[in-house]
BABAGU-617529 format. One record per residue (C-alpha): residue in one letter; x, y, z. Coordinates in Angstrom, 3 decimals, padded with zeros to 6 digits, always signed. Last residue first. Example, Ala and Ser with C-alpha at 12.3 -4.5 7.8 and 13.67 -1.06 7.14 Angstrom:
REM residues 2
 type        u        v        w
    s +013.670 -001.060 +007.140
    a +012.300 -004.500 +007.800
//
This chain:
REM residues 291
 type        u        v        w
    d +017.349 +015.127 +000.168
    k +017.331 +018.047 -002.316
    l +014.062 +018.232 -004.425
    r +012.986 +017.248 -007.827
    r +010.304 +019.027 -009.917
    s +009.458 +018.129 -013.426
    t +007.161 +020.751 -015.054
    v +003.890 +019.960 -017.266
    l +004.600 +021.905 -020.456
    r +004.542 +018.790 -022.713
    s +000.939 +018.425 -021.871
    l +000.078 +021.768 -023.560
    d -000.011 +020.486 -027.234
    d -002.567 +017.848 -026.214
    a -005.011 +020.427 -025.114
    i -008.097 +019.155 -023.132
    a -007.157 +015.396 -022.383
    g -003.490 +016.400 -022.730
    v -003.855 +018.569 -019.599
    h -005.340 +015.665 -017.573
    e -002.940 +013.023 -018.896
    r -000.054 +015.251 -018.464
    v -001.005 +015.603 -014.692
    r -000.858 +011.732 -014.607
    e +002.277 +011.537 -016.149
    e +003.871 +014.038 -013.590
    a +002.635 +011.882 -010.877
    p +004.257 +008.772 -012.598
    e +007.558 +010.474 -013.101
    g +007.826 +012.278 -009.738
    l +006.903 +009.478 -007.170
    e +010.603 +008.642 -006.525
    n +011.453 +012.233 -005.984
    f +008.706 +012.603 -003.165
    r +009.874 +009.467 -001.700
    r +013.543 +010.779 -001.492
    a +012.497 +014.271 -000.368
    w +010.306 +012.745 +002.537
    a +013.148 +010.184 +003.768
    r +015.852 +012.960 +003.741
    r +013.631 +015.704 +005.364
    a +012.782 +013.333 +008.066
    a +016.312 +012.718 +008.867
    a +017.003 +016.423 +008.979
    r +014.257 +017.093 +011.121
    p +014.798 +014.248 +013.702
    w +016.399 +016.336 +016.606
    g +018.621 +013.792 +018.068
    d +019.554 +016.174 +021.017
    p +016.629 +018.174 +022.212
    v +016.040 +021.630 +020.417
    l +017.135 +025.110 +021.114
    e +020.872 +025.142 +020.306
    a +020.154 +023.147 +017.147
    p +018.301 +026.177 +015.634
    m +014.353 +025.942 +015.567
    g +013.273 +026.117 +011.818
    t +009.803 +027.254 +012.815
    d +008.659 +023.743 +013.323
    l +004.881 +023.155 +013.572
    e +003.975 +026.052 +011.385
    r +006.383 +025.080 +008.592
    f +005.845 +021.649 +009.388
    a +002.630 +021.617 +007.588
    q +004.445 +022.113 +004.211
    w +005.766 +018.494 +004.665
    a +002.280 +017.281 +004.955
    l +001.089 +019.360 +001.903
    m +004.083 +017.845 -000.195
    l +003.502 +014.374 +000.931
    r -000.328 +014.512 +000.189
    t +000.505 +015.849 -003.246
    r +002.967 +013.107 -003.770
    e +000.399 +010.466 -002.608
    a -002.348 +011.763 -004.885
    f -000.195 +012.029 -007.975
    a +001.380 +008.347 -007.331
    d -001.980 +006.877 -006.618
    v -003.424 +008.328 -009.915
    s -000.290 +007.165 -011.708
    s -001.171 +003.659 -010.621
    a -000.372 +000.899 -007.912
    p +002.088 +003.185 -006.017
    p +005.285 +001.448 -004.823
    q +005.033 +000.603 -001.092
    a +005.191 +002.945 +001.846
    a +006.368 +001.323 +005.280
    g +009.448 +003.432 +005.651
    l +007.555 +006.632 +004.560
    a +005.084 +005.981 +007.319
    d +007.742 +005.426 +010.003
    i +009.664 +008.654 +008.776
    l +006.552 +010.762 +008.979
    s +005.531 +009.375 +012.222
    r +009.130 +010.211 +013.493
    y +008.701 +013.807 +012.366
    q +005.226 +014.226 +014.041
    e +006.805 +012.797 +017.204
    a +009.462 +015.411 +017.038
    v +006.952 +018.108 +016.790
    a +004.964 +016.758 +019.702
    e +008.080 +016.837 +021.817
    l +008.924 +020.353 +020.675
    d +005.630 +021.709 +021.825
    w +006.475 +025.439 +020.838
    a +006.078 +028.260 +023.332
    s +008.404 +026.049 +025.454
    q +011.273 +027.604 +023.208
    p +011.337 +030.544 +025.515
    g +012.730 +028.602 +028.554
    g +011.949 +024.935 +029.317
    e +010.159 +025.932 +032.637
    i +008.987 +029.423 +032.312
    s +011.032 +031.756 +034.609
    t +012.153 +033.628 +031.538
    e +015.263 +035.287 +030.105
    l +015.120 +036.502 +026.549
    s +017.983 +038.082 +024.309
    a +016.329 +040.732 +022.137
    r +015.158 +041.711 +018.636
    m +012.142 +043.805 +018.867
    s +008.582 +044.737 +017.641
    t +005.842 +046.839 +019.100
    v +002.040 +046.649 +017.969
    d -000.978 +048.739 +018.561
    t -001.918 +049.612 +014.912
    v -003.102 +046.290 +013.452
    d -004.319 +047.294 +010.007
    l -003.961 +043.983 +008.527
    e -001.182 +045.168 +006.214
    r +000.309 +046.758 +009.389
    l +000.442 +043.117 +010.882
    q +002.313 +041.693 +007.790
    a +004.926 +044.607 +007.851
    m +005.393 +043.998 +011.473
    a +006.108 +040.347 +010.913
    e +008.717 +041.160 +008.253
    s +010.349 +043.539 +010.619
    a +010.590 +040.990 +013.417
    r +011.856 +038.089 +011.069
    d +015.263 +037.358 +012.506
    r +014.615 +033.727 +013.563
    p +014.252 +032.603 +017.043
    s +010.533 +033.428 +017.018
    i +008.420 +035.314 +019.590
    w +004.803 +036.339 +020.259
    l +003.413 +038.391 +023.115
    g -000.243 +039.168 +022.822
    d -001.427 +036.219 +024.835
    y +001.767 +034.796 +026.373
    l +004.719 +033.028 +024.705
    p +002.703 +033.035 +021.454
    a +004.523 +031.182 +018.554
    f +006.204 +032.745 +015.561
    g +007.415 +030.923 +012.365
    l +006.394 +033.264 +009.748
    w +003.359 +030.978 +008.945
    k +002.473 +031.220 +012.616
    l +002.558 +034.966 +012.484
    r +000.338 +035.015 +009.535
    s -002.243 +032.839 +011.217
    r -002.269 +034.706 +014.378
    a -002.902 +038.002 +012.491
    l -005.578 +036.465 +010.351
    h -007.419 +035.121 +013.464
    r -007.039 +038.442 +015.395
    q -008.579 +040.306 +012.395
    a -011.413 +038.039 +012.264
    r -011.960 +038.235 +015.985
    q -012.215 +042.189 +016.039
    s -014.370 +042.202 +019.199
    e -011.816 +040.875 +021.113
    p -009.737 +043.863 +020.534
    i -006.414 +043.433 +018.785
    s -003.136 +044.057 +020.950
    f +000.503 +043.572 +020.167
    a +003.776 +042.516 +021.337
    l +006.149 +041.081 +018.827
    v +009.630 +039.588 +019.787
    s +012.277 +038.262 +017.628
    w +014.745 +036.354 +019.433
    l +018.640 +036.702 +019.904
    g +021.133 +034.176 +020.369
    d +022.708 +034.853 +017.078
    w +021.353 +031.487 +015.631
    r +022.309 +029.637 +012.453
    p +019.638 +027.385 +010.877
    e +020.936 +023.805 +009.609
    v +020.461 +023.831 +005.890
    v +018.801 +020.698 +004.447
    g +015.740 +020.392 +006.682
    f +014.184 +023.448 +005.359
    t +016.474 +024.907 +002.508
    d +014.996 +024.230 -000.870
    l +011.319 +023.886 +000.448
    w +011.645 +027.481 +002.008
    a +012.731 +028.805 -001.440
    a +009.886 +027.065 -003.187
    e +007.425 +028.421 -000.512
    e +008.678 +032.027 -001.411
    d +008.201 +031.162 -005.046
    v +004.546 +029.807 -004.392
    i +003.409 +032.998 -002.602
    a +005.292 +035.311 -005.014
    i +003.389 +033.306 -007.773
    a +000.051 +033.915 -005.827
    r +000.595 +037.726 -005.780
    e +001.464 +037.891 -009.339
    t -001.785 +036.054 -010.304
    l -001.720 +032.398 -011.019
    r -003.176 +031.002 -014.319
    h -006.595 +029.849 -015.023
    v -008.011 +028.640 -018.337
    t -011.431 +028.351 -019.804
    r -012.026 +026.444 -023.114
    r -013.657 +027.616 -026.245
    g -010.520 +029.523 -027.709
    a -008.234 +030.128 -024.838
    r -010.477 +031.730 -022.111
    g -009.338 +033.547 -018.947
    l -009.739 +033.452 -015.121
    s -006.938 +034.908 -012.958
    l -005.912 +033.162 -009.810
    l -004.867 +034.314 -006.235
    g -006.847 +037.538 -006.250
    n -009.493 +036.684 -003.703
    r -012.295 +036.605 -006.335
    t -010.050 +034.188 -008.523
    m -009.387 +031.923 -005.462
    r -013.012 +031.927 -004.706
    t -013.915 +030.980 -008.185
    l -011.292 +028.260 -008.171
    t -012.502 +026.849 -004.835
    a -016.293 +026.746 -006.081
    r -014.881 +024.819 -009.251
    a -013.337 +022.278 -007.094
    a -016.168 +021.840 -004.630
    a -018.507 +021.336 -007.458
    e -016.255 +018.879 -009.207
    k -015.524 +016.774 -006.083
    v -012.257 +017.234 -004.230
    g -010.674 +013.791 -003.286
    l -007.208 +014.344 -004.560
    d -007.834 +012.753 -007.849
    d -010.983 +015.020 -008.247
    l -008.485 +018.013 -007.629
    a -006.456 +016.705 -010.665
    c -009.752 +016.546 -012.919
    v -010.736 +020.083 -011.770
    l -007.255 +021.516 -012.522
    a -007.349 +019.663 -016.020
    g -010.751 +021.152 -016.801
    t -009.505 +024.559 -016.011
    p -006.826 +024.443 -018.586
    m -003.540 +025.718 -017.090
    p -002.358 +029.117 -018.317
    e +000.611 +029.355 -020.691
    d +003.739 +030.993 -019.321
    v +004.793 +028.237 -017.153
    h +006.692 +029.396 -014.104
    w +005.730 +026.172 -012.285
    w +002.939 +024.107 -013.511
    y +003.373 +020.726 -012.081
    d +004.892 +021.036 -008.390
    g +004.057 +024.696 -007.580
    f +000.834 +024.846 -009.930
    i -000.623 +021.749 -008.168
    t +000.575 +022.867 -004.730
    l -001.292 +026.164 -005.191
    v -004.449 +024.166 -006.105
    q -004.012 +021.952 -002.946
    r -003.551 +024.815 -000.679
    v -006.843 +026.324 -001.902
    p -008.652 +022.866 -001.477
    s -007.513 +023.069 +002.258
    a -004.875 +020.956 +003.658
    r -005.716 +017.685 +005.583
    r -004.760 +017.826 +009.452
    i -001.462 +016.175 +010.350
    g -001.838 +013.168 +012.517
    l +000.519 +011.440 +009.951
    g -001.810 +009.419 +007.764
    n -002.469 +012.465 +005.978
    r -005.012 +013.730 +008.377
    g -008.026 +012.477 +006.620
    d -006.982 +008.980 +006.795
    d -004.698 +009.265 +003.784
    a -002.354 +006.308 +003.802
    l +001.232 +006.278 +002.089
    t +001.103 +003.730 -000.417
    m +000.078 -000.132 +000.073
//
């Protein structure tokens, strides 16, 4: 059997949203392709991932409305392409994928610290602010005080300003706290390590895919599962994690499996594109990652 999909990727990680799935399809199979992707191919690819046609088309409509996709026509068929905003998101994600678990982060001993206040009445703004800070590798030490070992205070400030958060202060500082485990206790490091070990175990038990459909679906689940570590593990430097931290071992196992699934998964996407526009099937990109 291949890597399981039990609704939480077989790894205890929540299944990604259809929006993330669409961005992943573009990032893995249509990266920097000038031609837009046929909408029908996107819908069929999402069906392989368990997203029914009505939900797939609703997702594409929502992404177009939110400025992540642009809708067009090529003859009688509809097509979608990433907007400049979405390209920036996918490219930034690609840069993270190239280094996370491969390059050991250096630490200068300082923390990025953000103190901010958002009224309880502005719940949507609070949710967005917290989501963006987690994506940047921050975690709450206390309510309203978020920290990261990485030098991302100015970037986080920019994100909060974009959300019109006006009551915010940022700094780079050394931290001393009476909290057991130190500032890094803002992250549940044992739970993160267990997620890495679960991934390694699942990959070790995986068998060759039975078809190109299975290869594509598993490869996409793998990518989304690895992306989830961006919030789970901020890229904590070696000085702050327990001995034997399994991030690098998990990266090697994950990238090896991702690359092994490349040819059949790409063939499946070529089938979807070729069924609508045979001349475009050759544009499906081949992506391999460092292990």
